[in-house]
C-alpha positions in Angstrom: 0.0 0.0 0.1 1.2 3.4 -0.8 2.1 5.4 2.3 0.9 8.5 0.9 -2.8 6.9 0.3 -4.5 8.3 3.4 -8.2 7.9 2.5 -10.2 7.4 5.5 -12.2 4.0 5.8 -15.9 4.3 5.1 -16.8 2.1 8.0 -15.1 4.2 10.4 -16.6 7.4 9.3 -20.1 5.7 9.2 -19.7 4.6 12.9 -18.3 7.8 13.9 -21.1 9.9 12.3 -24.0 7.3 13.0 -26.1 9.4 15.4 -26.1 12.4 12.9 -26.7 10.0 9.9 -29.8 8.7 11.8 -31.1 12.1 12.5 -30.3 13.2 8.9 -32.1 10.0 7.6 -35.3 10.8 9.4 -35.4 14.4 7.9 -34.8 13.3 4.3 -37.2 10.4 4.4 -40.1 12.9 4.9 -39.3 14.5 1.5 -41.1 13.7 -1.5 -37.9 13.9 -3.6 -36.1 11.2 -1.3 -35.3 7.8 -2.7 -33.9 5.0 -0.4 -32.4 3.4 -3.4 -30.3 6.4 -4.2 -29.8 8.3 -1.1 -28.1 5.7 1.3 -25.8 6.4 4.4 -22.7 6.8 2.3 -24.4 9.4 0.1 -25.6 11.4 3.2 -22.3 10.9 4.7 -20.5 13.3 2.2 -23.2 16.1 3.3 -22.4 15.5 6.8 -18.7 15.7 6.4 -19.1 18.8 4.2 -21.5 20.8 6.2 -20.9 19.4 9.8 -24.0 20.2 11.4 -27.5 18.2 10.7 -29.2 21.3 9.9 -27.0 22.6 7.2 -26.4 19.0 5.8 -30.1 18.3 5.5 -30.9 21.6 3.9 -28.1 21.1 1.3 -29.3 17.3 0.7 -32.8 18.2 0.2 -31.8 20.9 -2.4 -29.6 18.3 -4.2 -32.4 15.8 -4.1 -35.0 18.4 -5.5 -32.6 19.4 -8.2 -32.0 15.7 -9.1 -35.8 14.9 -9.3 -36.2 18.1 -11.3 -33.4 17.2 -13.7 -34.2 13.5 -13.6 -30.6 12.7 -12.9 -31.2 9.4 -11.1 -33.2 8.3 -14.3 -30.0 8.6 -16.2 -28.8 5.4 -14.7 -25.1 4.5 -15.0 -23.4 7.0 -17.1 -19.7 6.2 -16.4 -19.2 5.2 -20.1 -20.2 8.8 -21.2 -16.9 10.3 -19.9 -15.2 11.9 -22.8 -12.5 10.2 -24.5 -9.7 12.7 -25.4 -8.0 10.3 -27.7 -11.0 10.0 -30.1 -11.0 11.9 -33.4 -14.3 13.2 -32.7 -16.8 13.3 -30.0 -19.0 10.0 -29.6 -22.7 10.1 -29.8 -22.9 8.6 -26.3 -21.7 11.6 -25.0 -24.1 14.4 -23.6 -24.8 16.9 -26.2 -24.3 20.1 -23.8 -20.9 18.3 -23.0 -20.1 17.8 -26.7 -21.0 21.6 -27.2 -18.5 22.7 -24.7 -15.8 20.6 -26.2 -16.1 22.9 -29.6 -14.5 25.4 -27.3 -11.3 23.2 -27.2 -8.4 24.0 -29.5 -7.3 20.3 -29.0 -8.8 17.1 -27.6 -6.1 17.3 -24.9 -7.8 20.5 -23.4 -9.6 18.3 -20.8 -8.7 14.9 -20.1 -9.9 12.2 -17.6 -7.5 9.5 -16.4 -7.7 6.6 -13.9 -4.1 5.5 -13.6 -5.0 3.5 -10.6 -8.4 1.4 -10.7 -8.5 1.4 -6.9 -7.8 5.5 -6.5 -10.1 8.3 -7.9 -10.4 9.9 -11.2 -7.8 12.5 -12.3 -9.1 15.4 -14.4 -6.5 17.3 -16.3 -7.4 20.8 -17.9 -4.8 22.7 -19.9 -6.2 26.3 -20.0 -4.1 27.4 -22.9 -6.0 24.7 -25.1 -9.6 26.4 -24.0 -10.9 29.0 -26.1 -12.6 31.0 -23.2 -13.9 33.7 -25.4 -15.5 31.2 -27.8 -17.2 29.5 -25.0 -18.8 32.8 -23.7 -19.8 33.5 -27.2 -21.5 30.3 -28.0 -22.8 28.9 -24.5 -25.0 30.4 -22.1 -24.4 30.3 -18.3 -27.1 27.7 -18.1 -25.4 25.4 -20.6 -22.0 25.8 -18.9 -23.3 24.9 -15.6 -25.0 21.9 -17.1 -22.1 20.8 -18.8 -20.1 20.9 -15.6 -22.8 19.1 -13.5 -23.2 16.1 -15.9 -19.3 15.7 -16.2 -19.3 15.6 -12.4 -22.1 13.1 -12.2 -20.0 10.8 -14.4 -17.0 11.5 -12.0 -19.1 11.0 -8.9 -20.4 7.5 -10.2 -16.9 6.3 -11.0 -15.5 7.3 -7.7 -18.6 6.2 -5.7 -18.0 2.7 -7.4 -14.4 2.8 -6.2 -15.3 4.0 -2.6 -17.8 1.2 -2.2 -15.4 -1.5 -3.7 -12.4 -0.4 -1.7 -14.0 0.8 1.6 -12.0 4.2 1.3 -13.6 7.4 0.8 -12.5 8.5 -2.6 -12.1 11.9 -4.3 -11.2 13.6 -7.5 -8.0 15.2 -8.4 -8.3 18.1 -10.7 -5.4 19.6 -12.3 -5.3 22.9 -14.0 -2.2 23.3 -16.0 -1.5 27.1 -16.7 1.6 26.6 -19.0 1.6 29.0 -21.9 -1.6 30.5 -20.7 -1.5 34.2 -21.5 -3.4 37.2 -20.3 -5.0 37.7 -23.5 -6.5 34.0 -23.3 -8.2 34.9 -20.1 -11.8 35.9 -20.3 -13.6 37.5 -16.9 -16.9 36.3 -17.9 -15.7 32.8 -18.4 -14.2 32.9 -15.0 -17.4 34.2 -13.6 -19.2 31.1 -15.1 -16.6 28.7 -14.1 -17.0 30.0 -10.4 -20.8 29.6 -10.6 -20.3 26.1 -12.0 -17.9 25.2 -9.2 -20.4 26.5 -6.7 -23.1 24.1 -8.2 -20.6 21.2 -7.9 -19.8 21.9 -4.3 -23.6 22.3 -3.6 -24.7 19.2 -5.3 -21.7 16.9 -5.0 -20.0 17.8 -1.6 -16.7 16.3 -1.0 -16.2 15.1 -4.5 -13.4 17.3 -5.0 -10.1 16.5 -3.0 -7.7 18.9 -4.4 -7.4 21.4 -7.4 -3.8 21.7 -8.3 -2.8 24.7 -10.3 0.5 23.8 -12.2 2.8 26.6 -13.5 0.7 29.8 -12.6 2.0 32.9 -14.6 3.2 35.7 -12.8 0.3 37.9 -13.9 -2.1 35.8 -12.1 -0.8 37.2 -8.7 -2.1 40.7 -9.8 -5.7 39.3 -10.7 -6.1 36.7 -8.0 -7.5 38.8 -5.2 -10.3 39.6 -7.7 -10.5 36.2 -9.2 -11.0 34.3 -5.9 -14.1 36.2 -5.1 -15.8 34.6 -8.2 -15.4 31.0 -6.4 -17.0 29.4 -3.3 -14.9 29.2 -0.1 -14.7 25.5 0.1 -13.4 25.3 -3.5 -10.7 27.9 -2.7 -9.8 25.8 0.2 -8.8 22.9 -1.8 -6.5 24.9 -4.1 -2.7 24.2 -4.3 -0.3 26.4 -6.5 2.7 24.1 -7.6 5.7 24.3 -10.1 7.1 20.8 -9.8 10.0 21.6 -12.3 11.2 24.1 -9.8 10.0 22.8 -6.7 10.6 19.0 -6.3 8.5 18.9 -2.8 5.5 20.2 -4.9 5.0 16.6 -6.0 3.7 15.9 -2.5 0.5 17.7 -3.6 -0.4 14.9 -5.9 0.5 11.8 -3.9 -2.7 11.6 -1.6 -4.5 10.8 -5.1 -2.0 9.2 -7.3 1.2 7.5 -6.4 4.8 8.6 -7.7 5.0 5.8 -10.2 1.6 6.4 -11.7 2.0 10.5 -11.7 3.2 11.7 -15.2 6.7 12.7 -15.7 5.8 16.2 -16.5 4.3 16.6 -13.2 7.4 15.2 -11.2 6.3 11.5 -11.2 7.8 8.3 -12.9 5.1 7.8 -15.6 6.4 8.2 -19.1 2.9 7.9 -20.7 1.6 11.0 -22.3 -1.3 11.7 -23.0 -2.8 9.5 -20.2 -5.2 6.6 -21.3 -8.9 7.5 -20.9 -10.8 5.4 -18.6 -14.1 5.5 -20.6 -12.9 2.4 -22.3 -13.7 0.3 -19.1 -17.3 0.9 -19.2 -17.9 0.6 -23.1 
């Protein structure tokens, strides 16, 4: 076992929070949108861990159940196979239309990649910002479409990590990597950043505890000048999970990755030993 894999055991968490889970379950069972099949103790646990108090966790969980009922999310079933394949020549018919529309803003298929280098750890999402045409995205997609694309993407990630959590017995989260290499100030669009902030707030609301860490790699010097304004666009819980790293200059920065991916599985460009690039997509596992 990798010593860096410090994921807590689900059984310990369920035991620790059993009294609060019982109270939360009693509250949720009274809601019309409640489903015993979909909202078990493990699902509720993420809300408790995120919100601490039963009152806040119940309000967030009820809002989420209502959202999922309104959008018929549970009726989608298993959507793990719909995760985008960055090695494909063109988007697949199996992918959600709004996600495919978002992908038209990519300058390359490698703009946003999903990987599962270790089937017993979590999904890794790698976004290279210089390869995303932010201005095109703002021009051709509405705020609602952008948020929907993010949420559907995270439903797929949630299902994958949820299966890993249940199979391994360890609470599994996603590692998000934002690579800012060659990303210039002229590439930056404030309205896109506002939408990204809104989308991340929705993710924190409806998928609490899904994100482990968001690692920003090779941040440009100009980011320091706008960060004070930028961070106001994002939810506090998201900001608490951000780490800025420059692995090429600071070898210790590799430590930020290790709770989610072993050094041997981590790609060389990020300070690991894995020579594979681009990463293999995990979507083939559920074809």
